[in-house]
C-alpha positions in Angstrom: -24.1 -10.9 -15.7 -22.9 -7.8 -13.9 -25.4 -5.1 -12.9 -23.2 -2.4 -13.9 -22.2 1.0 -12.1 -24.0 3.5 -13.9 -21.5 3.6 -16.7 -21.8 2.1 -20.1 -18.2 1.6 -21.0 -16.5 -1.3 -23.0 -16.5 -3.3 -19.7 -20.1 -3.0 -19.2 -21.0 -6.7 -18.3 -17.9 -7.5 -16.6 -18.0 -8.4 -12.9 -14.8 -8.0 -10.9 -14.1 -9.3 -7.3 -11.8 -7.1 -5.9 -9.6 -8.4 -3.1 -7.0 -5.7 -3.4 -5.9 -3.1 -0.8 -3.5 -0.2 -0.3 -2.8 1.8 -3.4 -1.5 -0.4 -6.6 -4.4 -2.8 -6.5 -7.4 -0.4 -5.9 -6.1 2.1 -8.5 -6.2 -0.8 -11.1 -9.6 -2.1 -10.2 -10.9 1.5 -10.3 -9.6 2.0 -13.8 -11.8 -1.4 -14.6 -14.6 0.3 -13.0 -14.2 3.5 -14.8 -14.3 1.5 -18.0 -17.7 0.1 -17.1 -17.0 -3.2 -15.2 -19.0 -3.8 -11.7 -16.3 -4.2 -9.1 -17.2 -5.5 -5.9 -14.7 -4.8 -3.1 -14.5 -7.7 -0.8 -13.2 -6.4 2.8 -13.6 -6.9 6.4 -13.8 -5.2 9.7 -11.4 -7.7 11.0 -8.5 -6.5 8.4 -9.5 -3.0 7.1 -8.0 -1.9 4.1 -5.2 0.6 5.4 -6.2 3.5 3.2 -9.5 3.4 5.1 -7.7 4.2 8.2 -4.4 5.9 7.1 -2.5 7.9 4.4 0.7 6.6 3.8 1.7 10.2 3.6 -0.5 11.9 6.2 -0.8 9.5 9.0 -3.8 8.2 10.8 -7.2 9.3 9.8 -9.6 10.4 12.5 -12.8 10.0 10.7 -13.3 6.2 10.8 -13.3 3.8 8.0 -16.0 5.7 6.0 -14.3 9.1 6.2 -11.0 8.6 4.3 -10.4 10.8 1.3 -7.5 8.6 0.0 -9.9 5.6 -0.1 -12.6 7.6 -1.7 -10.4 8.8 -4.4 -9.3 5.2 -5.1 -12.4 3.2 -5.0 -15.2 5.4 -6.6 -17.8 3.3 -8.6 -17.1 0.2 -6.4 -19.4 -1.9 -4.4 -18.5 -3.0 -0.8 -19.4 -6.6 0.4 -17.8 -7.4 4.1 -16.8 -11.1 4.5 -14.6 -12.5 7.4 -12.9 -15.0 5.3 -11.4 -16.8 8.4 -14.7 -18.5 8.5 -15.6 -21.5 6.1 -19.1 -19.9 5.4 -17.4 -16.6 4.1 -15.2 -18.4 2.0 -17.8 -20.5 0.4 -19.8 -17.2 -0.2 -16.6 -15.9 -2.0 -16.5 -19.1 -4.1 -20.2 -18.4 -5.1 -19.3 -14.9 -5.9 -16.5 -16.1 -8.1 -18.9 -18.4 -10.0 -20.9 -15.4 -11.3 -17.9 -13.3 -11.9 -15.4 -12.7 -14.7 -12.4 -11.4 -12.7 -10.7 -11.8 -9.4 -8.1 -9.4 -8.5 -6.0 -9.5 -5.3 -2.7 -8.0 -4.1 -2.0 -10.1 -0.9 1.5 -11.6 -0.3 1.9 -14.9 -2.1 0.5 -17.8 -0.4 -2.1 -16.1 1.5 -5.2 -17.1 -0.6 -3.7 -20.6 -1.0 -3.8 -21.1 2.8 -7.4 -19.9 2.7 -8.4 -22.5 0.0 -9.0 -19.9 -2.5 -6.0 -20.6 -5.0 -6.7 -20.1 -8.6 -6.8 -23.8 -9.1 -9.4 -24.1 -6.4 -11.5 -21.2 -7.6 -11.5 -22.5 -11.2 -13.4 -25.4 -10.0 -16.3 -22.8 -9.5 -15.5 -20.5 -12.7 -13.5 -22.4 -15.3 -12.6 -19.4 -17.5 -11.9 -17.2 -14.5 -9.3 -14.4 -14.9 -7.3 -14.0 -11.7 -4.8 -11.1 -11.2 -2.2 -11.8 -8.5 -0.1 -8.6 -7.9 2.7 -8.9 -5.5 6.2 -7.0 -4.8 8.3 -9.4 -6.7 6.1 -12.2 -8.1 4.8 -15.5 -6.9 7.9 -17.5 -8.0 11.6 -17.1 -7.2 13.8 -16.9 -3.8 12.1 -13.5 -2.9 8.5 -14.3 -3.3 7.6 -14.1 0.0 9.2 -10.7 0.7 6.8 -7.7 1.6 7.0 -4.5 -0.2 5.6 -1.1 -0.9 6.2 1.4 -3.7 9.6 2.8 -2.5 10.9 -1.0 -2.4 9.5 -1.5 -5.8 11.3 1.4 -7.3 14.6 0.3 -5.5 14.5 -3.4 -6.6 13.6 -2.4 -10.2 16.5 -0.1 -10.4 14.5 2.9 -11.4 15.4 4.7 -8.1 19.1 4.5 -9.0 18.4 6.6 -12.0 16.2 9.1 -10.5 17.5 12.1 -8.4 20.2 14.8 -9.0 23.9 14.0 -9.9 25.2 14.8 -6.7 22.5 13.4 -4.4 21.1 10.0 -3.3 18.8 7.6 -5.4 14.9 8.7 -5.1 12.9 5.6 -4.2 9.7 7.6 -5.2 6.4 6.5 -3.7 2.7 6.6 -4.6 3.5 7.2 -8.2 4.8 3.8 -8.5 1.7 2.3 -7.1 -0.5 3.9 -9.8 1.9 2.8 -12.5 1.7 -0.8 -11.0 -2.0 -0.5 -10.9 -2.3 0.6 -14.3 -0.1 -2.4 -15.6 -2.5 -4.5 -13.8 -5.6 -3.1 -15.3 -4.2 -3.5 -18.7 -3.0 -7.1 -18.2 -6.8 -7.7 -17.0 -8.1 -6.1 -20.2 -5.6 -8.3 -22.5 -6.7 -11.4 -20.7 -10.5 -10.5 -21.1 -9.8 -9.9 -25.0 -8.0 -13.3 -25.1 -10.8 -15.1 -23.3 -13.1 -13.7 -25.9 -11.0 -15.3 -28.7 -10.1 -18.6 -26.9 -12.7 -19.1 -24.1 -10.0 -19.8 -21.7 -9.1 -18.1 -18.3 -5.9 -16.7 -17.1 -3.8 -16.4 -14.2 -1.7 -13.3 -14.0 1.3 -13.3 -12.0 2.2 -9.6 -11.9 5.5 -8.5 -10.1 5.4 -4.9 -9.0 9.2 -4.5 -9.4 9.2 -6.0 -12.8 6.5 -3.5 -13.9 8.9 -0.6 -12.8 11.9 -2.5 -14.5 9.7 -2.4 -17.8 9.7 1.3 -17.7 13.3 2.0 -17.8 14.2 0.4 -21.1 16.6 3.1 -22.3 18.7 2.6 -19.2 19.1 -1.1 -20.1 19.7 -0.1 -23.8 22.5 2.4 -23.2 24.2 -0.3 -20.8 24.1 -2.9 -23.4 25.3 -0.5 -26.2 27.9 1.4 -24.5 29.0 -0.3 -21.3 28.3 2.9 -19.2 25.9 2.5 -16.1 23.3 5.4 -16.3 23.7 8.1 -13.5 21.3 10.5 -12.2 20.6 13.8 -14.1 18.1 15.6 -12.3 16.0 17.5 -14.8 18.2 17.5 -17.7 17.9 15.3 -20.6 20.4 13.0 -22.4 20.1 14.7 -25.7 17.7 18.1 -25.1 19.0 21.2 -23.9 17.9 23.6 -22.6 15.6 21.0 -20.5 14.7 21.8 -17.0 12.4 23.6 -14.5 13.0 27.2 -14.0 11.9 29.5 -11.1 9.1 32.2 -11.8 8.3 35.4 -9.9 6.6 34.4 -6.5 7.2 31.5 -4.0 7.7 27.9 -5.5 6.5 28.8 -8.9 8.2 26.9 -11.8 8.0 26.6 -15.5 9.2 23.6 -17.3 10.8 24.0 -20.7 12.1 21.5 -23.1 13.8 22.3 -26.4 14.2 19.4 -28.9 14.9 21.0 -32.2 16.5 24.1 -33.8 13.2 25.5 -34.7 12.1 25.5 -31.0 15.6 27.0 -29.9 15.1 30.0 -32.4 11.5 30.6 -30.8 13.0 30.5 -27.4 15.6 33.1 -28.5 12.9 35.3 -30.0 10.8 35.2 -26.8 13.7 35.9 -24.5 15.3 38.4 -26.5 18.8 37.9 -24.5 21.7 38.6 -26.7 23.6 36.1 -24.6 21.9 33.4 -26.4 23.8 34.2 -29.6 26.9 33.1 -28.3 28.7 30.3 -30.3 28.8 28.3 -27.2 24.8 27.7 -27.9 25.2 27.4 -31.8 24.2 23.9 -31.9 22.6 21.1 -30.1 25.6 19.6 -29.2 27.0 22.8 -27.9 24.0 23.7 -26.0 23.9 20.4 -24.3 27.7 20.7 -23.2 27.3 24.4 -22.1 24.0 24.0 -20.0 25.7 25.4 -16.7 26.1 28.6 -18.5 22.9 28.6 -20.5 20.5 27.8 -17.9 21.2 30.9 -15.7 20.4 33.0 -18.7 16.9 31.5 -19.1 16.3 31.9 -15.4 17.2 35.4 -15.4 14.1 35.7 -17.9 11.8 33.5 -16.2 12.4 35.0 -12.6 11.0 38.2 -13.9 7.5 37.1 -14.9 4.7 35.7 -13.2 4.3 31.8 -13.9 1.2 32.3 -16.0 2.6 34.9 -18.3 5.6 33.0 -18.8 4.0 30.1 -20.0 1.6 32.1 -22.3 4.5 34.1 -24.1 6.7 31.2 -24.4 3.7 29.2 -25.8 2.8 31.8 -28.2 6.1 31.8 -29.4 6.3 28.2 -30.1 8.4 26.9 -27.2 7.4 23.7 -25.5 6.9 25.1 -21.9 4.4 24.3 -19.2 3.6 25.3 -15.7 4.7 23.0 -12.7 1.5 22.5 -10.9 1.1 22.7 -7.1 -1.4 20.3 -5.4 -3.8 23.1 -5.1 -3.6 24.4 -8.6 -4.2 21.5 -10.8 -7.9 21.1 -10.0 -8.5 24.8 -10.8 -6.5 24.8 -14.1 -8.8 26.0 -16.9 -7.8 23.1 -19.2 -8.4 20.6 -16.7 -11.5 22.0 -15.8 -12.6 21.9 -19.6 -11.9 18.4 -20.1 -13.9 17.4 -16.9 -11.4 15.2 -15.4 -12.2 16.1 -11.9 -15.9 15.5 -10.8 -17.7 16.5 -7.9 -19.6 13.8 -6.2 -21.6 13.8 -3.0 -20.1 11.3 -0.4 -22.4 10.5 2.7 -19.7 11.0 5.3 -17.0 13.3 3.4 -19.8 15.6 1.8 -19.2 17.2 -1.8 -15.7 16.3 -2.9 -13.7 16.2 -6.3 -12.3 13.0 -7.3 -10.3 12.3 -10.2 -12.3 10.7 -13.2 -11.3 8.7 -16.3 -8.1 10.1 -18.1 -10.0 9.5 -21.4 -13.2 10.2 -23.0 -15.1 8.0 -25.4 -17.2 9.1 -28.2 -20.2 7.2 -27.3 -19.9 5.6 -23.8 -20.5 7.3 -20.8 -17.4 6.3 -18.8 -16.3 8.0 -15.7 -17.1 8.4 -11.9 -20.8 8.1 -11.2 -20.7 7.3 -7.3 -18.4 7.7 -4.6 -16.5 5.0 -3.0 -18.8 2.6 -0.8 -19.3 2.7 2.8 -17.8 -0.5 4.6 -20.2 -3.1 3.8 -22.9 -0.7 2.1 -23.7 -3.2 -0.5 -23.9 -6.3 1.5 -27.7 -6.8 0.9 -27.3 -6.0 -2.9 -24.7 -8.4 -3.3 -25.9 -11.2 -1.2 -29.5 -10.9 -2.2 -29.6 -9.6 -5.8 -26.4 -11.3 -7.3 -26.3 -14.7 -5.3 -29.9 -14.9 -4.4 -30.1 -15.2 -0.7 -33.2 -14.7 1.2 -33.4 -11.8 3.7 -33.4 -14.2 6.7 -30.2 -16.0 5.4 -28.5 -12.8 5.2 -29.7 -11.8 8.8 -28.3 -15.3 10.2 -24.9 -14.7 8.3 -24.7 -11.2 9.8 -25.6 -12.8 13.4 -22.9 -15.3 12.9 -20.4 -12.6 11.9 -19.8 -14.3 8.7 -20.9 -11.1 6.8 -18.8 -8.6 8.8 
Protein backbone atom coordinates (compact mmCIF):
# COMPACT_ATOMS: atom_id res chain seq x y z
CA UNK A 1 0.00 0.00 0.00
CA UNK A 2 1.36 3.41 -0.94
CA UNK A 3 2.39 5.74 1.84
CA UNK A 4 1.02 8.77 -0.01
CA UNK A 5 2.48 12.18 -0.68
CA UNK A 6 0.43 14.37 1.61
CA UNK A 7 -2.54 14.51 -0.76
CA UNK A 8 -5.78 12.62 -0.22
CA UNK A 9 -6.99 12.55 -3.79
CA UNK A 10 -8.76 9.87 -5.82
CA UNK A 11 -5.47 8.01 -6.43
CA UNK A 12 -4.44 7.88 -2.77
CA UNK A 13 -3.20 4.36 -2.13
CA UNK A 14 -1.84 3.91 -5.66
CA UNK A 15 1.93 3.52 -6.03
CA UNK A 16 3.67 4.43 -9.30
CA UNK A 17 7.22 3.47 -10.26
CA UNK A 18 8.31 6.36 -12.46
CA UNK A 19 11.08 5.58 -14.95
CA UNK A 20 10.29 8.51 -17.22
CA UNK A 21 12.59 11.38 -18.16
CA UNK A 22 12.61 14.70 -20.08
CA UNK A 23 9.21 16.45 -20.20
CA UNK A 24 6.36 14.29 -21.46
CA UNK A 25 6.69 11.32 -19.12
CA UNK A 26 7.42 13.30 -15.93
CA UNK A 27 4.47 15.60 -16.61
CA UNK A 28 2.16 12.59 -16.90
CA UNK A 29 3.38 11.01 -13.68
CA UNK A 30 3.20 14.36 -11.91
CA UNK A 31 -0.49 14.56 -12.81
CA UNK A 32 -0.90 11.17 -11.12
CA UNK A 33 0.97 12.51 -8.07
CA UNK A 34 -1.30 15.55 -8.01
CA UNK A 35 -4.24 13.14 -7.87
CA UNK A 36 -2.78 11.58 -4.73
CA UNK A 37 -0.67 8.70 -6.05
CA UNK A 38 2.68 7.94 -4.46
CA UNK A 39 5.16 8.36 -7.32
CA UNK A 40 8.69 7.00 -6.90
CA UNK A 41 11.07 8.34 -9.52
CA UNK A 42 13.78 5.78 -10.28
CA UNK A 43 16.89 7.52 -11.57
CA UNK A 44 20.66 7.20 -11.57
CA UNK A 45 23.84 9.23 -11.39
CA UNK A 46 25.00 7.19 -14.36
CA UNK A 47 22.19 8.53 -16.57
CA UNK A 48 20.66 11.68 -15.21
CA UNK A 49 17.30 12.92 -16.38
CA UNK A 50 18.45 15.70 -18.70
CA UNK A 51 15.87 18.08 -17.23
CA UNK A 52 18.06 17.97 -14.11
CA UNK A 53 21.03 19.18 -16.14
CA UNK A 54 19.69 21.32 -18.96
CA UNK A 55 16.66 23.11 -20.28
CA UNK A 56 15.55 22.33 -23.81
CA UNK A 57 15.14 26.08 -24.26
CA UNK A 58 17.81 27.63 -22.06
CA UNK A 59 20.80 25.30 -22.33
CA UNK A 60 22.92 23.74 -19.60
CA UNK A 61 22.19 24.34 -15.92
CA UNK A 62 25.03 25.54 -13.73
CA UNK A 63 23.42 24.55 -10.46
CA UNK A 64 23.96 20.77 -10.52
CA UNK A 65 21.29 18.06 -10.61
CA UNK A 66 19.43 19.39 -7.58
CA UNK A 67 19.12 22.99 -8.74
CA UNK A 68 17.05 22.75 -11.91
CA UNK A 69 13.84 24.83 -11.95
CA UNK A 70 12.57 22.77 -14.91
CA UNK A 71 12.99 19.52 -12.99
CA UNK A 72 11.32 21.05 -9.95
CA UNK A 73 8.32 22.13 -12.00
CA UNK A 74 7.88 18.66 -13.53
CA UNK A 75 8.49 16.46 -10.52
CA UNK A 76 6.80 18.00 -7.48
CA UNK A 77 5.24 15.56 -5.00
CA UNK A 78 7.53 12.69 -6.07
CA UNK A 79 10.11 10.57 -4.26
CA UNK A 80 13.57 9.82 -5.69
CA UNK A 81 15.32 6.44 -5.63
CA UNK A 82 18.69 6.03 -7.34
CA UNK A 83 19.51 2.63 -8.82
CA UNK A 84 22.25 1.70 -11.28
CA UNK A 85 20.18 -0.61 -13.48
CA UNK A 86 23.29 -1.88 -15.22
CA UNK A 87 23.78 -4.05 -12.12
CA UNK A 88 21.84 -7.25 -11.48
CA UNK A 89 21.19 -6.34 -7.85
CA UNK A 90 19.64 -3.03 -8.86
CA UNK A 91 17.32 -4.74 -11.31
CA UNK A 92 16.33 -7.18 -8.56
CA UNK A 93 15.45 -4.23 -6.32
CA UNK A 94 13.35 -2.73 -9.09
CA UNK A 95 11.44 -6.00 -9.49
CA UNK A 96 10.79 -6.02 -5.75
CA UNK A 97 9.53 -2.48 -5.91
CA UNK A 98 7.25 -3.34 -8.82
CA UNK A 99 5.84 -6.25 -6.82
CA UNK A 100 4.43 -3.80 -4.26
CA UNK A 101 3.36 -1.14 -6.75
CA UNK A 102 0.44 -0.64 -9.09
CA UNK A 103 1.89 1.17 -12.08
CA UNK A 104 5.21 1.41 -13.88
CA UNK A 105 5.63 4.33 -16.32
CA UNK A 106 8.57 4.63 -18.71
CA UNK A 107 9.37 6.55 -21.88
CA UNK A 108 12.63 4.96 -22.98
CA UNK A 109 13.17 3.91 -26.57
CA UNK A 110 11.43 0.59 -27.35
CA UNK A 111 13.64 -2.37 -26.49
CA UNK A 112 15.68 -0.76 -23.69
CA UNK A 113 13.80 -2.35 -20.78
CA UNK A 114 13.60 -5.66 -22.61
CA UNK A 115 17.40 -5.74 -22.88
CA UNK A 116 17.59 -5.12 -19.14
CA UNK A 117 15.30 -8.07 -18.44
CA UNK A 118 12.51 -5.71 -17.36
CA UNK A 119 9.90 -6.32 -20.04
CA UNK A 120 6.21 -6.23 -19.18
CA UNK A 121 6.06 -10.02 -19.40
CA UNK A 122 9.00 -10.34 -17.01
CA UNK A 123 7.59 -7.84 -14.53
CA UNK A 124 4.15 -9.46 -14.44
CA UNK A 125 5.86 -12.49 -12.91
CA UNK A 126 6.27 -10.29 -9.83
CA UNK A 127 3.03 -8.29 -10.16
CA UNK A 128 0.39 -10.13 -12.17
CA UNK A 129 -2.01 -7.17 -12.40
CA UNK A 130 0.68 -4.56 -13.16
CA UNK A 131 -0.27 -1.57 -15.28
CA UNK A 132 2.67 -0.45 -17.40
CA UNK A 133 2.77 2.69 -19.52
CA UNK A 134 5.34 2.60 -22.32
CA UNK A 135 5.46 5.97 -24.06
CA UNK A 136 7.68 6.44 -27.11
CA UNK A 137 7.97 8.53 -30.25
CA UNK A 138 5.92 6.34 -32.58
CA UNK A 139 4.96 3.31 -30.50
CA UNK A 140 6.66 -0.06 -30.02
CA UNK A 141 5.48 -1.67 -33.27
CA UNK A 142 5.92 -0.77 -36.92
CA UNK A 143 8.98 -0.13 -39.11
CA UNK A 144 9.88 3.16 -37.35
CA UNK A 145 9.52 1.86 -33.79
CA UNK A 146 13.22 2.35 -32.97
CA UNK A 147 13.29 5.98 -34.11
CA UNK A 148 14.25 8.52 -31.46
CA UNK A 149 12.09 11.58 -31.13
CA UNK A 150 11.34 14.77 -29.23
CA UNK A 151 8.35 17.12 -29.26
CA UNK A 152 9.11 18.84 -32.60
CA UNK A 153 9.32 15.48 -34.36
CA UNK A 154 6.07 14.29 -32.75
CA UNK A 155 4.39 17.43 -34.11
CA UNK A 156 5.90 16.99 -37.55
CA UNK A 157 5.12 13.29 -37.95
CA UNK A 158 1.59 13.72 -36.62
CA UNK A 159 0.63 16.30 -39.23
CA UNK A 160 -0.25 19.00 -36.71
CA UNK A 161 2.85 21.06 -37.56
CA UNK A 162 1.65 21.37 -41.15
CA UNK A 163 -1.60 23.08 -40.13
CA UNK A 164 0.11 25.36 -37.58
CA UNK A 165 1.53 28.71 -38.67
CA UNK A 166 0.74 31.60 -40.99
CA UNK A 167 -0.45 31.09 -44.59
CA UNK A 168 2.74 32.60 -46.02
CA UNK A 169 5.07 30.93 -43.53
CA UNK A 170 6.53 27.45 -42.92
CA UNK A 171 4.99 24.73 -40.74
CA UNK A 172 5.53 25.29 -37.02
CA UNK A 173 6.89 22.16 -35.29
CA UNK A 174 5.85 23.27 -31.78
CA UNK A 175 7.80 22.06 -28.76
CA UNK A 176 7.18 21.78 -25.03
CA UNK A 177 3.41 22.06 -25.33
CA UNK A 178 3.46 18.84 -27.36
CA UNK A 179 5.28 17.04 -24.55
CA UNK A 180 2.69 18.22 -22.04
CA UNK A 181 -0.16 16.96 -24.21
CA UNK A 182 1.55 13.58 -24.55
CA UNK A 183 2.06 13.41 -20.79
CA UNK A 184 -1.58 14.26 -20.17
CA UNK A 185 -2.69 11.51 -22.57
CA UNK A 186 -0.44 9.04 -20.74
CA UNK A 187 -1.89 9.98 -17.36
CA UNK A 188 -5.42 9.59 -18.73
CA UNK A 189 -4.57 6.13 -20.11
CA UNK A 190 -3.18 5.04 -16.72
CA UNK A 191 -6.30 6.24 -14.90
CA UNK A 192 -8.47 4.36 -17.41
CA UNK A 193 -6.39 1.21 -16.90
CA UNK A 194 -6.69 1.54 -13.11
CA UNK A 195 -10.46 1.80 -13.46
CA UNK A 196 -10.53 -1.24 -15.72
CA UNK A 197 -8.40 -3.20 -13.27
CA UNK A 198 -10.86 -2.38 -10.53
CA UNK A 199 -13.64 -3.88 -12.68
CA UNK A 200 -11.75 -6.92 -14.00
CA UNK A 201 -8.74 -7.51 -11.76
CA UNK A 202 -6.51 -7.44 -14.85
CA UNK A 203 -3.42 -5.37 -15.54
CA UNK A 204 -2.59 -3.65 -18.79
CA UNK A 205 0.39 -2.77 -20.95
CA UNK A 206 -0.25 0.63 -22.54
CA UNK A 207 1.74 1.23 -25.73
CA UNK A 208 1.49 4.99 -26.26
CA UNK A 209 2.69 6.69 -29.45
CA UNK A 210 3.47 10.35 -28.88
CA UNK A 211 2.95 11.01 -32.57
CA UNK A 212 -0.50 9.42 -32.53
CA UNK A 213 -1.47 11.50 -29.49
CA UNK A 214 -0.94 14.63 -31.56
CA UNK A 215 -2.69 13.17 -34.61
CA UNK A 216 -5.73 12.44 -32.45
CA UNK A 217 -5.98 16.14 -31.64
CA UNK A 218 -6.54 17.31 -35.21
CA UNK A 219 -9.70 15.42 -36.10
CA UNK A 220 -11.27 18.45 -37.80
CA UNK A 221 -8.44 18.50 -40.35
CA UNK A 222 -9.05 14.87 -41.31
CA UNK A 223 -12.78 15.49 -41.44
CA UNK A 224 -12.27 18.39 -43.83
CA UNK A 225 -10.07 16.26 -46.06
CA UNK A 226 -12.51 13.34 -46.10
CA UNK A 227 -15.59 15.50 -46.72
CA UNK A 228 -14.20 18.01 -49.21
CA UNK A 229 -11.00 16.54 -50.60
CA UNK A 230 -9.15 19.73 -49.58
CA UNK A 231 -5.91 19.53 -47.66
CA UNK A 232 -6.26 22.01 -44.75
CA UNK A 233 -3.78 24.87 -44.83
CA UNK A 234 -2.24 27.16 -42.25
CA UNK A 235 -4.38 30.11 -41.26
CA UNK A 236 -2.46 31.78 -38.42
CA UNK A 237 -4.82 33.14 -35.77
CA UNK A 238 -7.85 33.04 -38.02
CA UNK A 239 -10.72 30.60 -37.72
CA UNK A 240 -12.46 28.52 -40.36
CA UNK A 241 -15.86 30.06 -39.51
CA UNK A 242 -15.60 32.80 -36.88
CA UNK A 243 -14.69 36.37 -37.78
CA UNK A 244 -13.27 38.59 -36.51
CA UNK A 245 -10.91 36.14 -34.83
CA UNK A 246 -7.36 37.03 -33.92
CA UNK A 247 -4.83 38.78 -31.69
CA UNK A 248 -4.80 42.57 -31.83
CA UNK A 249 -2.06 44.93 -30.55
CA UNK A 250 -2.76 47.19 -27.59
CA UNK A 251 -0.87 50.23 -26.31
CA UNK A 252 2.61 49.41 -25.10
CA UNK A 253 5.24 46.95 -26.24
CA UNK A 254 4.16 43.39 -27.06
CA UNK A 255 0.70 43.76 -25.51
CA UNK A 256 -2.06 41.81 -27.25
CA UNK A 257 -5.75 41.12 -26.82
CA UNK A 258 -7.41 38.04 -28.31
CA UNK A 259 -10.91 38.58 -29.72
CA UNK A 260 -13.19 35.87 -31.09
CA UNK A 261 -16.68 36.61 -32.40
CA UNK A 262 -18.93 33.58 -32.81
CA UNK A 263 -22.46 35.00 -33.05
CA UNK A 264 -24.45 38.00 -34.26
CA UNK A 265 -25.04 38.99 -30.63
CA UNK A 266 -21.31 39.13 -29.97
CA UNK A 267 -20.79 41.12 -33.18
CA UNK A 268 -23.41 43.63 -32.07
CA UNK A 269 -21.66 43.91 -28.71
CA UNK A 270 -18.29 44.49 -30.41
CA UNK A 271 -19.74 47.26 -32.59
CA UNK A 272 -21.23 48.95 -29.55
CA UNK A 273 -17.93 48.74 -27.62
CA UNK A 274 -15.79 50.09 -30.47
CA UNK A 275 -18.28 52.72 -31.70
CA UNK A 276 -16.62 52.86 -35.12
CA UNK A 277 -19.08 53.66 -37.95
CA UNK A 278 -16.90 51.69 -40.34
CA UNK A 279 -18.19 48.48 -38.76
CA UNK A 280 -21.68 49.26 -40.07
CA UNK A 281 -20.64 48.71 -43.69
CA UNK A 282 -22.49 46.14 -45.78
CA UNK A 283 -19.20 44.27 -46.13
CA UNK A 284 -19.62 43.16 -42.49
CA UNK A 285 -23.40 42.63 -42.42
CA UNK A 286 -23.33 38.87 -41.77
CA UNK A 287 -20.97 36.12 -40.62
CA UNK A 288 -20.03 35.08 -44.16
CA UNK A 289 -19.35 38.68 -45.20
CA UNK A 290 -17.22 39.32 -42.14
CA UNK A 291 -15.21 36.16 -42.79
CA UNK A 292 -14.63 37.09 -46.43
CA UNK A 293 -13.56 40.64 -45.59
CA UNK A 294 -11.19 40.10 -42.67
CA UNK A 295 -8.38 41.94 -44.45
CA UNK A 296 -10.30 45.21 -44.16
CA UNK A 297 -12.08 44.36 -40.89
CA UNK A 298 -9.01 43.66 -38.76
CA UNK A 299 -7.45 47.15 -39.19
CA UNK A 300 -10.65 48.77 -37.87
CA UNK A 301 -10.47 46.69 -34.69
CA UNK A 302 -6.74 47.28 -34.39
CA UNK A 303 -7.25 51.04 -34.61
CA UNK A 304 -9.33 50.81 -31.41
CA UNK A 305 -7.13 48.36 -29.50
CA UNK A 306 -3.90 50.28 -30.19
CA UNK A 307 -5.27 53.30 -28.34
CA UNK A 308 -5.87 51.41 -25.09
CA UNK A 309 -3.79 49.64 -22.46
CA UNK A 310 -4.32 45.90 -22.52
CA UNK A 311 -6.21 45.72 -19.23
CA UNK A 312 -8.58 48.51 -20.22
CA UNK A 313 -9.28 46.90 -23.58
CA UNK A 314 -10.11 43.55 -21.99
CA UNK A 315 -12.32 45.10 -19.30
CA UNK A 316 -14.28 47.24 -21.76
CA UNK A 317 -14.83 44.40 -24.21
CA UNK A 318 -15.82 41.87 -21.56
CA UNK A 319 -18.19 44.37 -19.94
CA UNK A 320 -19.88 44.75 -23.30
CA UNK A 321 -20.25 40.99 -23.73
CA UNK A 322 -17.38 40.48 -26.18
CA UNK A 323 -15.27 37.29 -25.84
CA UNK A 324 -11.87 38.92 -25.33
CA UNK A 325 -8.88 38.05 -23.18
CA UNK A 326 -5.33 39.23 -22.63
CA UNK A 327 -2.44 37.33 -24.19
CA UNK A 328 -0.26 36.70 -21.15
CA UNK A 329 3.48 37.08 -21.13
CA UNK A 330 5.52 34.61 -19.10
CA UNK A 331 5.99 37.10 -16.27
CA UNK A 332 2.35 38.17 -16.09
CA UNK A 333 0.48 34.88 -15.79
CA UNK A 334 1.70 34.14 -12.24
CA UNK A 335 0.48 37.54 -10.99
CA UNK A 336 -2.85 37.50 -12.80
CA UNK A 337 -5.55 38.21 -10.17
CA UNK A 338 -7.82 35.42 -11.39
CA UNK A 339 -5.04 32.83 -11.47
CA UNK A 340 -3.93 33.93 -8.00
CA UNK A 341 -7.50 33.65 -6.70
CA UNK A 342 -7.76 30.12 -8.11
CA UNK A 343 -4.56 29.14 -6.28
CA UNK A 344 -3.00 27.39 -9.26
CA UNK A 345 0.54 28.53 -8.53
CA UNK A 346 1.82 27.46 -5.14
CA UNK A 347 4.93 28.59 -3.32
CA UNK A 348 7.16 25.85 -1.92
CA UNK A 349 10.51 25.82 -0.16
CA UNK A 350 13.08 23.87 -2.17
CA UNK A 351 16.32 22.91 -0.34
CA UNK A 352 18.50 24.29 -3.17
CA UNK A 353 16.31 26.69 -5.13
CA UNK A 354 14.69 28.31 -2.10
CA UNK A 355 11.11 29.54 -2.20
CA UNK A 356 9.65 29.18 -5.68
CA UNK A 357 6.29 29.19 -7.36
CA UNK A 358 5.34 25.90 -9.02
CA UNK A 359 2.29 25.01 -11.05
CA UNK A 360 -0.25 23.00 -9.12
CA UNK A 361 -3.27 20.96 -10.11
CA UNK A 362 -5.45 22.46 -12.87
CA UNK A 363 -8.53 21.30 -11.00
CA UNK A 364 -10.08 21.53 -7.55
CA UNK A 365 -12.05 18.79 -5.83
CA UNK A 366 -14.81 19.53 -3.36
CA UNK A 367 -13.44 17.26 -0.64
CA UNK A 368 -9.93 16.01 -1.44
CA UNK A 369 -6.82 18.08 -0.79
CA UNK A 370 -5.21 17.62 -4.19
CA UNK A 371 -2.29 19.69 -5.40
CA UNK A 372 1.38 20.27 -4.67
CA UNK A 373 2.52 19.32 -1.17
CA UNK A 374 6.29 19.14 -1.55
CA UNK A 375 8.94 20.21 -4.06
CA UNK A 376 10.68 17.90 -6.48
CA UNK A 377 13.08 15.51 -4.73
CA UNK A 378 16.82 15.84 -4.51
CA UNK A 379 18.66 13.10 -6.36
CA UNK A 380 18.36 9.94 -4.24
CA UNK A 381 16.69 11.85 -1.42
CA UNK A 382 14.37 8.98 -0.50
CA UNK A 383 16.68 5.99 -0.94
CA UNK A 384 16.46 4.97 2.72
CA UNK A 385 12.71 5.56 2.90
CA UNK A 386 11.96 3.48 -0.18
CA UNK A 387 14.43 0.69 0.49
CA UNK A 388 13.83 0.56 4.23
CA UNK A 389 10.19 1.50 4.79
CA UNK A 390 8.71 0.08 1.58
CA UNK A 391 11.01 -2.85 0.74
CA UNK A 392 11.92 -3.67 4.33
CA UNK A 393 15.72 -3.66 3.95
CA UNK A 394 17.81 -3.35 7.08
CA UNK A 395 20.14 -0.32 7.42
CA UNK A 396 23.22 -2.49 6.99
CA UNK A 397 21.81 -3.95 3.76
CA UNK A 398 21.25 -0.45 2.41
CA UNK A 399 24.78 0.57 3.40
CA UNK A 400 26.18 -2.42 1.53
CA UNK A 401 24.14 -1.58 -1.60
CA UNK A 402 25.46 1.99 -1.48
CA UNK A 403 29.03 0.75 -1.04
CA UNK A 404 28.63 -1.59 -4.02
CA UNK A 405 27.18 1.35 -6.05
CA UNK A 406 23.98 -0.56 -6.67
CA UNK A 407 22.14 2.33 -5.07
CA UNK A 408 23.71 5.23 -6.94
